[in-house]
C-alpha positions as CSV (number, residue, x, y, z in Angstrom):
1,M,-170.7,-16.3,23.6
2,K,-170.1,-20.1,23.9
3,I,-172.6,-22.1,21.8
4,S,-173.6,-25.6,23.0
5,V,-173.6,-28.1,20.1
6,K,-176.0,-30.4,22.1
7,E,-178.6,-27.7,22.5
8,R,-178.2,-26.2,19.0
9,Y,-178.2,-29.4,16.9
10,F,-179.3,-32.3,19.2
11,S,-182.1,-30.7,21.2
12,F,-184.8,-32.9,19.7
13,N,-182.5,-36.0,19.9
14,R,-182.1,-35.1,23.6
15,I,-185.9,-35.1,24.2
16,T,-186.5,-38.4,22.5
17,L,-183.5,-40.1,24.2
18,L,-184.6,-38.8,27.6
19,I,-188.1,-40.3,27.1
20,V,-186.6,-43.8,26.6
21,G,-183.8,-43.3,29.1
22,L,-180.9,-43.3,26.8
23,W,-179.6,-39.7,26.9
24,P,-175.8,-40.2,27.8
25,Y,-175.7,-37.3,30.2
26,Q,-178.4,-38.4,32.6
27,Q,-176.9,-39.9,35.8
28,S,-179.6,-39.6,38.5
29,G,-181.5,-42.6,39.9
30,L,-184.8,-41.2,38.7
31,A,-183.4,-41.0,35.2
32,R,-182.9,-44.7,35.2
33,F,-186.6,-45.3,35.6
34,P,-187.4,-44.9,31.9
35,T,-184.6,-47.4,31.1
36,T,-186.0,-50.0,33.4
37,L,-189.6,-49.4,32.2
38,C,-188.8,-49.6,28.4
39,L,-186.6,-52.7,28.8
40,S,-189.3,-54.4,31.0
41,I,-192.0,-53.7,28.4
42,L,-190.0,-54.9,25.4
43,I,-188.6,-58.0,27.1
44,S,-191.9,-59.0,28.7
45,F,-193.6,-59.1,25.3
46,V,-190.8,-61.2,23.7
47,A,-190.9,-63.6,26.7
48,L,-194.7,-63.8,26.4
49,M,-194.5,-64.7,22.7
50,L,-191.8,-67.4,23.3
51,S,-193.7,-68.8,26.2
52,R,-196.7,-69.5,24.0
53,L,-194.6,-72.2,22.3
54,C,-194.6,-74.1,25.6
55,F,-198.3,-74.1,26.2
56,V,-199.8,-74.5,22.7
57,E,-199.8,-77.6,20.7
58,Y,-197.0,-77.5,18.1
59,S,-197.6,-76.5,14.5
60,F,-195.1,-75.1,12.1
61,E,-197.3,-72.3,11.0
62,F,-198.1,-71.1,14.5
63,T,-194.4,-71.3,15.4
64,I,-193.5,-69.1,12.4
65,N,-196.2,-66.6,13.4
66,L,-194.8,-66.3,16.9
67,L,-191.2,-66.0,15.6
68,C,-192.3,-63.2,13.3
69,A,-193.5,-61.2,16.3
70,S,-190.7,-62.2,18.7
71,T,-187.9,-61.5,16.2
72,Y,-189.4,-58.1,15.4
73,F,-189.5,-57.0,19.0
74,T,-186.2,-58.7,19.8
75,F,-184.7,-56.3,17.2
76,F,-185.8,-53.4,19.4
77,V,-184.4,-55.0,22.5
78,I,-181.0,-55.5,21.0
79,K,-180.9,-52.0,19.6
80,Y,-181.8,-50.6,23.0
81,I,-179.2,-52.6,24.9
82,S,-176.5,-51.9,22.4
83,F,-177.1,-48.2,22.5
84,W,-177.3,-48.3,26.3
85,L,-174.0,-50.1,26.5
86,N,-172.3,-47.6,24.2
87,K,-173.7,-44.4,25.8
88,E,-170.2,-43.4,26.8
89,A,-169.1,-43.6,23.1
90,I,-172.0,-41.4,22.1
91,R,-171.1,-38.9,24.9
92,Y,-167.5,-38.9,23.7
93,L,-168.6,-38.0,20.2
94,L,-170.8,-35.2,21.4
95,E,-167.9,-33.8,23.4
96,Q,-165.6,-34.1,20.4
97,F,-168.1,-32.2,18.3
98,Q,-168.2,-29.5,20.9
99,Y,-164.4,-29.3,21.0
100,I,-164.2,-29.0,17.2
101,Y,-166.9,-26.4,17.1
102,N,-165.1,-24.3,19.8
103,G,-161.9,-24.4,17.6
104,L,-163.6,-23.1,14.5
105,N,-162.6,-19.5,13.5
106,D,-163.2,-19.3,9.8
107,E,-166.8,-18.2,8.8
108,N,-166.9,-20.8,6.0
109,E,-166.0,-23.6,8.3
110,I,-168.7,-22.5,10.8
111,A,-171.2,-22.3,7.9
112,I,-170.4,-25.8,6.8
113,Y,-170.8,-27.1,10.3
114,E,-174.1,-25.3,10.8
115,K,-175.3,-26.6,7.4
116,Y,-174.9,-30.3,8.3
117,G,-176.0,-29.7,11.9
118,N,-179.3,-28.2,10.7
119,I,-179.8,-31.0,8.2
120,G,-179.5,-33.6,11.0
121,K,-182.0,-31.5,13.1
122,R,-184.5,-31.4,10.2
123,I,-184.1,-35.2,9.7
124,T,-184.9,-35.7,13.4
125,I,-188.0,-33.6,13.2
126,G,-189.1,-35.4,10.0
127,L,-188.7,-38.8,11.7
128,I,-190.7,-37.6,14.7
129,I,-193.5,-36.6,12.4
130,V,-193.4,-39.9,10.6
131,A,-193.4,-41.9,13.9
132,V,-196.4,-39.9,15.2
133,C,-198.3,-40.4,12.0
134,N,-197.4,-44.1,11.9
135,Q,-198.7,-44.8,15.5
136,S,-201.8,-42.7,14.7
137,V,-202.6,-44.9,11.7
138,L,-202.1,-48.1,13.7
139,I,-204.4,-46.9,16.4
140,A,-207.0,-45.8,13.8
141,I,-206.9,-49.2,12.1
142,Q,-207.7,-50.8,15.5
143,C,-210.4,-48.3,16.4
144,W,-212.0,-48.4,12.9
145,P,-213.9,-51.7,13.4
146,Y,-215.7,-50.3,16.5
147,I,-216.6,-47.1,14.5
148,F,-217.7,-49.3,11.6
149,D,-220.0,-51.3,13.9
150,V,-221.8,-48.1,14.9
151,I,-222.1,-46.8,11.3
152,L,-223.0,-50.1,9.6
153,P,-224.1,-52.6,12.3
154,K,-224.6,-56.2,11.4
155,N,-224.7,-59.6,13.0
156,G,-221.0,-60.4,12.7
157,T,-219.3,-57.3,14.1
158,Y,-216.0,-55.9,12.6
159,A,-214.6,-55.5,16.1
160,G,-215.3,-59.1,16.9
161,R,-213.4,-60.1,13.8
162,L,-210.4,-58.0,15.0
163,L,-210.4,-59.9,18.3
164,A,-210.8,-63.2,16.5
165,V,-207.7,-62.4,14.4
166,V,-205.6,-61.6,17.5
167,S,-207.0,-64.7,19.3
168,K,-206.1,-66.9,16.3
169,Y,-202.7,-65.4,15.6
170,F,-201.4,-65.8,19.2
171,A,-203.5,-68.8,20.2
172,V,-205.2,-67.2,23.2
173,Q,-208.8,-67.3,24.4
174,E,-210.9,-64.5,23.0
175,K,-211.6,-63.1,26.5
176,Y,-207.9,-62.4,26.9
177,S,-207.5,-60.7,23.5
178,Y,-208.2,-57.3,24.8
179,L,-205.3,-57.6,27.3
180,L,-203.0,-59.0,24.7
181,L,-203.9,-56.2,22.2
182,L,-203.2,-53.6,24.9
183,H,-199.8,-55.2,25.7
184,L,-199.1,-55.3,22.0
185,N,-200.0,-51.6,21.5
186,I,-197.9,-50.5,24.5
187,T,-194.9,-52.6,23.3
188,S,-195.2,-51.3,19.7
189,T,-195.3,-47.7,20.9
190,V,-192.3,-48.2,23.1
191,G,-190.5,-49.9,20.2
192,S,-191.3,-47.1,17.9
193,L,-190.0,-44.5,20.4
194,V,-186.8,-46.5,20.9
195,F,-186.2,-46.9,17.1
196,L,-187.0,-43.2,16.6
197,A,-184.6,-42.0,19.4
198,I,-181.7,-44.3,18.4
199,G,-182.1,-44.0,14.7
200,A,-182.4,-40.2,14.7
201,M,-179.4,-39.8,16.9
202,L,-177.2,-42.1,14.8
203,L,-178.2,-40.4,11.6
204,S,-177.5,-37.0,13.1
205,L,-174.1,-38.2,14.2
206,Y,-173.4,-39.6,10.8
207,I,-174.3,-36.4,9.0
208,L,-172.2,-34.2,11.3
209,L,-169.5,-36.9,11.5
210,A,-165.9,-37.0,10.3
211,I,-164.7,-40.3,8.9
212,M,-162.6,-41.1,12.0
213,F,-165.7,-40.6,14.2
214,A,-167.8,-42.8,12.0
215,K,-165.1,-45.5,12.3
216,F,-165.1,-45.1,16.1
217,L,-168.9,-45.3,16.4
218,V,-169.2,-48.5,14.3
219,S,-166.2,-50.2,16.0
220,S,-167.8,-49.3,19.4
221,M,-171.1,-51.0,18.5
222,D,-169.5,-53.8,16.4
223,R,-170.8,-56.9,18.2
224,S,-174.3,-55.6,18.9
225,L,-174.7,-54.4,15.2
226,F,-173.7,-57.9,14.1
227,V,-176.5,-59.4,16.2
228,V,-178.9,-56.8,14.9
229,I,-178.1,-57.8,11.3
230,M,-178.8,-61.5,12.1
231,V,-182.1,-60.7,13.8
232,T,-183.3,-58.4,10.9
233,V,-182.5,-61.2,8.3
234,L,-184.5,-63.7,10.3
235,C,-187.3,-61.3,10.8
236,V,-187.7,-60.7,7.1
237,S,-187.5,-64.4,6.3
238,F,-190.2,-65.3,8.9
239,N,-192.5,-62.6,7.7
240,L,-192.1,-63.5,4.0
241,Y,-193.0,-67.1,4.9
242,G,-196.0,-65.8,6.9
243,I,-197.3,-63.8,3.9
244,F,-196.8,-66.8,1.5
245,H,-198.8,-69.2,3.8
246,I,-201.8,-67.0,4.4
247,E,-204.9,-68.1,2.5
248,S,-206.3,-65.7,0.0
249,D,-209.4,-65.0,2.1
250,K,-210.8,-61.6,3.0
251,Q,-210.7,-62.5,6.6
252,E,-206.9,-62.9,6.4
253,I,-206.3,-59.3,5.1
254,E,-205.3,-58.0,8.5
255,E,-202.7,-60.7,9.1
256,T,-201.2,-60.2,5.6
257,L,-201.0,-56.5,6.2
258,V,-199.1,-57.0,9.5
259,H,-196.5,-59.2,7.8
260,L,-196.2,-56.8,4.9
261,I,-195.7,-53.8,7.1
262,L,-193.0,-55.6,9.1
263,V,-191.2,-56.6,6.0
264,C,-191.3,-53.1,4.5
265,F,-190.1,-51.6,7.8
266,V,-187.1,-53.9,8.2
267,F,-186.2,-53.5,4.5
268,A,-186.4,-49.7,4.9
269,Y,-184.2,-49.8,8.0
270,M,-181.5,-52.0,6.3
271,F,-181.5,-49.7,3.2
272,L,-181.1,-46.5,5.2
273,V,-178.3,-47.9,7.3
274,N,-176.4,-49.2,4.3
275,Y,-177.1,-46.0,2.3
276,A,-175.5,-44.0,5.1
277,G,-172.4,-46.2,5.0
278,Q,-172.3,-45.9,1.2
279,E,-172.5,-42.1,1.4
280,I,-169.5,-42.0,3.8
281,M,-167.5,-44.2,1.5
282,D,-168.4,-42.0,-1.5
283,Y,-167.4,-38.9,0.5
284,N,-164.0,-40.4,1.1
285,N,-163.5,-40.9,-2.6
286,C,-164.8,-37.4,-3.3
287,V,-162.2,-35.9,-1.0
288,F,-159.4,-37.7,-2.8
289,L,-160.6,-36.6,-6.3
290,T,-161.2,-33.0,-5.1
291,V,-157.7,-32.7,-3.6
292,Y,-156.1,-34.5,-6.6
293,N,-157.6,-32.1,-9.1
294,A,-156.9,-29.0,-7.1
295,P,-154.1,-26.6,-8.4
296,W,-151.7,-27.7,-5.7
297,Y,-148.7,-26.2,-7.6
298,L,-150.1,-22.7,-6.9
299,A,-150.2,-23.3,-3.1
300,P,-147.4,-22.5,-0.7
301,L,-145.0,-25.3,0.2
302,Q,-146.5,-25.9,3.6
303,I,-150.0,-26.4,2.0
304,Q,-148.5,-28.7,-0.6
305,K,-147.2,-30.9,2.2
306,L,-150.6,-31.0,3.8
307,I,-152.2,-31.9,0.4
308,L,-149.8,-34.8,0.1
309,I,-150.8,-36.1,3.5
310,V,-154.5,-35.8,2.6
311,L,-153.9,-37.7,-0.7
312,Q,-152.1,-40.5,1.0
313,R,-154.8,-40.9,3.6
314,S,-157.7,-40.6,1.2
315,N,-156.1,-43.0,-1.3
316,K,-156.8,-45.9,1.1
317,A,-160.2,-47.6,0.7
318,F,-162.4,-46.6,3.6
319,T,-165.0,-49.0,4.8
320,L,-167.3,-49.4,7.9
321,S,-167.0,-53.1,8.7
322,I,-169.2,-55.1,11.1
323,G,-167.7,-58.2,12.6
324,G,-165.2,-58.4,9.7
325,L,-168.0,-59.9,7.6
326,F,-170.3,-57.0,6.6
327,I,-169.2,-53.7,5.0
328,I,-172.0,-51.1,5.4
329,S,-172.8,-50.2,1.8
330,L,-175.6,-50.7,-0.8
331,E,-173.9,-53.9,-1.9
332,C,-174.3,-55.2,1.7
333,F,-178.0,-54.3,1.6
334,A,-178.4,-56.3,-1.6
335,S,-176.5,-59.2,0.0
336,L,-178.7,-59.1,3.2
337,A,-181.9,-59.0,1.1
338,S,-180.7,-62.0,-0.9
339,T,-179.8,-63.9,2.2
340,S,-183.3,-63.2,3.7
341,I,-185.0,-64.5,0.6
342,S,-182.7,-67.6,0.6
343,Y,-183.7,-68.4,4.2
344,F,-187.3,-67.9,3.2
345,T,-187.0,-70.4,0.3
346,L,-185.3,-72.8,2.6
347,M,-188.3,-72.7,5.0
348,L,-190.6,-73.3,2.1
349,S,-188.7,-76.4,1.2
350,F,-189.8,-77.8,4.6
């Protein structure tokens, strides 16, 4: 019986990608509706944030606040567009995995394939749980002031303070704060879904991936990944500046928490991406050492020739390069973190 790799190892990835309109096998006109909807929501919020710069009196702090929000959601827009433009590459990889799986005959090879396929599936489930919990907490934080007003009513309501924070942060009249808060919640939910769907799919591909497929995936998304790196660095710098310039007042706790969550999220994203690249590099070195230390002299002559080819190939340094400037590794993560802090200190100098 023929086993479908997509259904066996990428079933949850398929569901999340279908929701945001990025599953590479959907072709119908109706299937394009989620794509249009998601992009419209994300781009509209970024446009709204940037448009505030044209209608509000200029101040450096207010500009930084808007750039914090706009760069964060621009990150999702670029991730979405880059994945959408490279759907054919993702489809090609899935078909290659199916081709390789169909050619497996040895039970040990099949067991290894299933092991890493199931790891990717469990990681996807874990990310879905984390995303659901994260959105639940964010909604609970916004609903809590209204609950608190019922439990401990007082003259200055907690819900009113929440609206005042939104009104101050985005420089809008308080009567429009509800609409802005609704737009923000919808956009953050769509952004979380996009990040979950794309991140889980790429991690699953990396885990099940051979080195040549990892190289193909990174080279296909080279330009878009370079832009993503630039946006993440700016996002961290702007939010670090936002944290530094918030007054130590209890009424500013919400604003500080927002900046801190964004910084932690972006740092976690950069670390996971670079950690995955480091693991692939280490795996290449492990293959070389394993083959080098194997008792090759006991193997038949044909196997010895194959071992020699593997040694020659594994002896070359393997890297996943983005734009010829960044090599995905833990060293790159440290470099990006240092660059973000450097931009942050530069803004402080102004």
